[in-house]
N, C-alpha and C positions, 0 to 999 in steps of 0.2 A: 645533788649530782656532783660527782667528782670529775675533774679534768686531769687525766693521768698522762704524764709525759714520760716516754721511755727513751733514754739516751742511746747513743751509738758506741762505737769502739774508741779505744785510746783515751779512756777517762780514768785510768788507774792512779794518776797523780792528783786527781780531784778527791774531794770528800762529798758526802751527801749534802752538806750545807753549802759548799762552794759551788757545786754544779747547779744546785737549785737556784742560788742567787744569780748565777750567770745567765741562766735561761730566763729568769724573771726580768733581768735587766734588758735582755734582747726583746722580750715581749713588750716591755715598757717603751723601748725605742720604736718598735713597730707600731704600737698603738698611738704614740705621739706623732709619728710621721703620717699616720692616716687620720689624725685628729679624732681619736676615739679613746682618749685617756680616761674617760668616765667609766670605762669597763674594767679598768685596772683593779680597783678594790674587789670586785666580784671574782676576777681571775685569781687574785692572790688568795682569796678565801677558799677557793675550791681547787687550787693547784696541788697536785700530788706528783712526786717523782720517786719511784723505787730505784735505788742506786745499787749497781752491781760491779762497778769498776774495781772495788777492793778484792773481788773474788779472783781476778786475774793476778793481782799482786800475791795472793796466797799461793798461787801456783808458780810464783817466781818467773812469770812469763811476760813478755812485752811485745807489742806490735812494732814492726820496723818499716812498714810500707809508707812511702811518701811519693809525691808526684815525680821525684827525681830518682827513686830507687832503681827503676828499670831503664833509665836513660843511659846511653853510652857515655863513657868518661871522656872520649875524644871522638871527633867526627872524622871519617875517612876523607882523604884528599882525592878529588876526581879531576885530573888534569885534562885539558882540552886536547883531543887527538889532532885536530886540525885547527890551530889557533887562527883566528881571523886576522887578515892583514889590513891594516888601516892605511889607505892611500891619501896622501895629502895633496891638495891642489897647489899648483904653482903659485908662488908668492906674487902678489900684485903690488906694484910700487905705486904708492899714493903719497901725496904731499902730506908731510907730517904736520899735525895740528895738536899742540900740547893741550892736555886736559887733566883734570884732577880726578883720580879714581881711588879713594881711600878704601882700604880693606875693611870688610864688615867685622865688627867685634861681637863675640858671643856674650849676650847678656845673661844675668843670673837666671831669669825665667826661661830663656832658651835652653840653658844647660840643664835646668830642672826638668823641662819638658822632654828633652832628649833622653835623660836618665830614666824618667818615668815610662816613656814609650818602650825603651829597651827592656826595662824590667817587665812590663806587660807582655811584650812579645816572647820573652824567655818563659814566663809563667804559662802562657797559652801553649807554646810549643811542647813543653813538658807534659801538660795535662792532656793535650790532644793525642800525643804519642801513647800515653798510658791508657787513655780511653779506648783508642783503636786496638791496643794490645788486649785489653779486657774483652772487647767485643770478639776478637779472634779466638780468645780462650773459651768463649762460650760454646764453640763448636768442638772443643776437645775437653770434655768434662774431667777425664782422669788427670790431664796435665793441669787443668784449672784447680783440681783438688790439691795437687802438689803445691801449686802457687799459694793457695789458701793456707796450707799447713805451714809453709815456710814464712810467709809474710803477714798473713792475717790470723795470728794465733788465736785471738779472741773468738773470731768466727768459727775456726776449726774446733775450738774447745766446746763452744755451744752446740755445734752440730754433731759432735762425736762423743761428748762426755755426758752420760746420763745424770751423774751427780751434779755437774755444773748446771745442767738444764733444770733439774728439780729445785736447786737452790735459788736460781734466778726467778723461776715461776712462783715460788713461795713468797718472794719479796713483792712481786707484782700483785699477787692475790691479796696481800695484806692491805693494799691501797684501793681495792675495788669493792663496791657494794654488789652483793649478789642479786638484789632485787631492783634497786634504784637505777635509773639510767646513768650511764657513764660515757664520757668522751675519751677516746684513746688517741694520742698524738705520738707517733714513733718515728725516730730518725735512724737511717742507716741500718746497722745490725739490729737496732731496737725494733725495726719494722718486721724483721724475720722472727725475733723473739715474740713480738706481740701477735703476729699471725699464728704462730705455733700454739701460743697460749690460748688464743680464742678458739682454735679447733678443738682443744681438749676441754673447753668449758662452755658448752652450748647453753648452759643455764643463765649465763650473763646477759645483761641488757645493755648493749653498746649502741647508743643512739647515733654515734658518728665515729668513724675510723679514718684518721688522717695519717698518711705515710709520707715521709719526706726523704728523698734520696734513697729509695729502697733498692737493694740488690736482689730482690726476689726474682727478677727476670732471668738470673743466671741458672743454668741447668744443674750445676753442681750444688747450688743452694737447694733447689727443688728436690734433688735426689736424696737429701738427708732429712726431708720433711715427710710427715704422714701422707700417704697416697690414697686416693688421687688428690691433686691440688684442687681445692674447691673454696667457694665463698663460705666463711664460717657462719653458721646459723645464728650465732650470738650477735651478729651485726644487724641491727634492726633498721638502721638508717643508711646513709651514704657511706661508701668507701671512696675517699678522695685521695688521689696519689699525685704528688708534685715531683717532677723530675726535671733534670737539666741535661741538655746534650753536651755541655762543657764538663759535666761531672763524670769521671771515669767509672764510677760504680753505679751510675743510674743513667746510662746513655739512651735508654729507650723506655717507652711507657709500658704499663702492665695492661695490655689489651689483647694481644694475640694468645692463642692456645698455649698453656692451659688456663689463661686468665680471661677467657671469653665467657664470663659469668653473666647471669641474669638475676637481678639487675646488674648492669655492667659497672666496672670500676670507672670513676670519673677522673680522667687523667688531665693534668694541667702542666704544660711545659713553661718553665720560668728560667730566668737568668740569675745565677748566683754570683758569688765573688770570683773574680778572675784569678786572684792569687791562690785561693783555697776554695775551689768550687764545691767540695763535698762537705765542708764544715757546716755546722748547724747555724752559724751566724747568718749566712746568705739565705738560708731557707726561712728561719724563724722570723726575720725582720721583713721578709718580702710582703708587700701589701696584699697579694692574693692569699697568702697563707694566713696572715693576720685576719683577713675578712672571713676565711673559712672557719677559723677558730671562734671568732666572735659570733658568727651565725649559729653555732651550735648551742649557745645559751640565749641568743636573741630569739631564735625560732627552734626550740627543742622538738625532736622527732616525737 
């Protein structure tokens, strides 16, 4: 059995070796945190990762979307129309009693705590704004397609370029057995690629399909995929989808139409990194994701 991992966008500065090592390091941390390091040798032996980040470099294209891309450069000033008047009470004359009131001094840990909280608040505000914007765009597919073309070049290339699609699919096919069971774990754009690939290859035996931070819920993504949207027949076991409300590309589960399949997709909401909620790090090290992966070879379908 192979356990095939398909990466997401923005990996053109990586190599096949560097990204494989990065994901294995994350898996090792996740297994260590859940006290399951004994499964690491098996995972390493069966780990496969088709790399396609270099294909974007060949087109001399690069993604520029980040959580701050769509944020305003300055915030408007909203003056109060009727500023509140503060009335002071008449001063009361009391007998003076001298006392010592030293000013508090900010300690190093207080300064660090304040800086950390400010950084966290900034990261959350940016991501929430982008998440809500992405949700709004879901109701305007044509405008969303323009956004994808401008900011998500890799996604647009995959969805619109047949040559790009064929080349990526060939690399995935090289890592999959046609008869033996396979586990497929896909992140971000990788989940779109994996879903599309599985539709075209019903002969495969996918014992478990695990999607992490999938943007499949967006209509503009669905519109570029074979219709109707359906559960690939190559998936013989569970389709487990992990999503995060903090993640602007995966703000809701895959459960409503057209994803009301039978058997249904098993959706799990988790919390990822506050700073970079869509990154693979927050997903792949999460205890629930680690357990889902371990279960695929502890209890094969």
